[in-house]
N, C-alpha and C positions, 0 to 999 in steps of 0.2 A: 399337483397336490390334490388329494382327495377332500371333497367337501365333507364337513362334519355331518354325522347322522342327525337328522331331525326326527325325534321320536315323539309320537303322540299316543296317549292311552285312551282307548274307547271308554267313555263314561256311560253312555246309554244309546239305545236305538230308538229313534223317533221317526215314525212314518218311513220314508224311503232314505233316511240319513242315519249315519253313525256320528254322534256328537263326541268329539275327542278334545283332550287338553294336553298341552305340553307341560314339561316340568316348570316352566316359567309362568304357567297359568293361561297361555294363549289358547283360545277356543277356536276350533275349526269343525265344520260339518263336512262329512265325506259321503257322497252318494253311495248307497249300497251296491249299485251296479258296478262300481269301480273296485269293490272289495270281494274277498272270498265269501262264498255263500254261508260258511259256518262261523263268520266273525261274531264275537260276543263281547259284552262289557268286560273290561280288564285286559283285553288284548292290546299288544303294542304294535304300532304302525310306524314304519320308517318312510318318511315322505321326501327323502333326499333325491330319489330318482324321478323318472318321468311319471310314474304311477305309484300310489301308496302300496307298500309291501308289508305283509304280515311278518312279524319278527317272533317266530316260535320260541327261540332260545331266550330272548329278552322277556317274553311273556311268562315262560316257565320259571325263570330266575326270579322275576318279580313276585309271582304267586307263592314261590317257596319262601321268600323273605317275609311276605305278609303272613303266611301261615305260621312261621316261626315266631313272629312278633305276637300274633294272637295267642299262641300256646303259652308263651312266656308271660304275657299279661294275665292270662287266665290263672296260671300258677301263682303269680304274685297276689292276685285278688283272693285266692283261696288260702293264702298264707304259706304256700310251699316255696322251696328254693330250688 
């Protein structure tokens, strides 16, 4: 049976660490030496395997949803439908 994916989202970079949170709010710090050099806040990491893995599709999907929500909120605040 495949272990469920454990996904953390990078919140910020501090010193030599990426500070990340799971959906349940668990906080973990990941050494930047273990991560791709172009990792940035908002990126998704799958930590189910032996090393954290950047999840490009999950990151892109999440950014698309957030962008859509922002556009919809902006329209509502401007009185548009």
